[in-house]
N, C-alpha and C positions, 0 to 999 in steps of 0.2 A: 433367073432370079427376078421377081417383080415385087418390089417393096410396095407397101400400102400404108395408108393413114388410118387413124383411129376410126373404127366403125365401118371402114371400107372394105368391100370385097370385089371391087371392080378391076383390079390388077393395075391401077394407075401407078406411075412411078412415085417412088417414095420422096417425101419432102426432105430437104436437108435438115440435120438436127439443129435445133434451135433452143433458146432458153425455155424452159418449162416443158421439155419432152424427155422421154426416155425411150430406149430400144430394146426389143426382145428379138434376138437373132434366133431363127429356127435353123438349126445346122444339121448335123449328120443324121441319117437313119429314117428320114421321112420318105414315104413311098405311097403316094395317092391317098394321104391321110385327111381326115375331117379334124381341124384344129380350131380351138378357140383360146383366146387369151382373156382372162378375168382380172379385175382389180377389185379387191375387197368384196368378192363374190359376184361382182357385176360384169357381165360379158361386155367387153369393149371392142373385140375384134373376132371375126370368124371367117374361116375359108375352107371349102372342099377341095380335095385333090392336091394338097400340098406335097411336093416331092423335092427332095434334095438334088441340086445340081452339083455332082461330085467333082466337076472341073474347078469349082470355087468352094465347095464344102458348105454351102448355104442353100436353104430352100426358100427363105423369105426373110425380110427384116421388117418387123412390125413396129412402127413408131406411134407412140401414145402420148397424150398430154400427161404432165405430172398430176397425180392425184392430190386431193385436198388434204388427205391425212399425211402426217410426217412419216409414219411407219407402215405403209400399206402392204398387204399381202398380194403378191402377183401369183397367179396360177395359169399354168398352161395344160390344157386338156387335149389329148389325142385319143380319139375313140373313147374307150372306157378307161384309160390310164390317165393320171394326172400328177403333176409335180408342183410344189409351191414354194416360194421364197419370200420371206418378209425382208423388205428393204428399207433403208434410210434414205429419203429424198430430201432431207433438210438441206436448204441452201442451194439445191441444184438450180432452181428457177432463177436465182439472182446471180449465181456465180458463173452462169454460162456452161457449167459442166454438163456432161451427159452421162447418165446411168445406163450401162448396157448389161443385159442379162443374155445367156445363151442356153437354149434348150436343145437336148440331144436325145436320140433313141439309140441304145447300144445294140450290138448284134444279138443279144439275148432278148431284146424287146423292152428293157427298163427304160423309163423316161426320166432324165435328170434336168434340173434347172439350176443355174447358178451364175455368178457374175462373170463377165467376159472381159474384164478390164485389161488383162494382160495378153489378150489374144488379138489377132489382126482385125482391123476395123473395116466394116463393110457398109 
């Protein structure tokens, strides 16, 4: 698992979450995939060869700055598949909370994206 910062594809260690950030956890089902994370249609992160480490159930954790809009649309694209989630980021930058989303690919190949608030934190 090699976390990364916004716009990075260098494999640098992930920064600790802080005010004004949110995380997209790339979880089960990734196998050498080309993955992009977009906010309101703008690509914020991209990496080739994303693969799940099944000993921890995570392929990568993408930490991004909170967008300017209060209800941004977050999209994860894996090859030709994509999943979107519209999220409320109101108050996260000032409350110190962190929004976490989790993307998964099921055994049939369907990509899903949803909140990860009740799951283990990575």
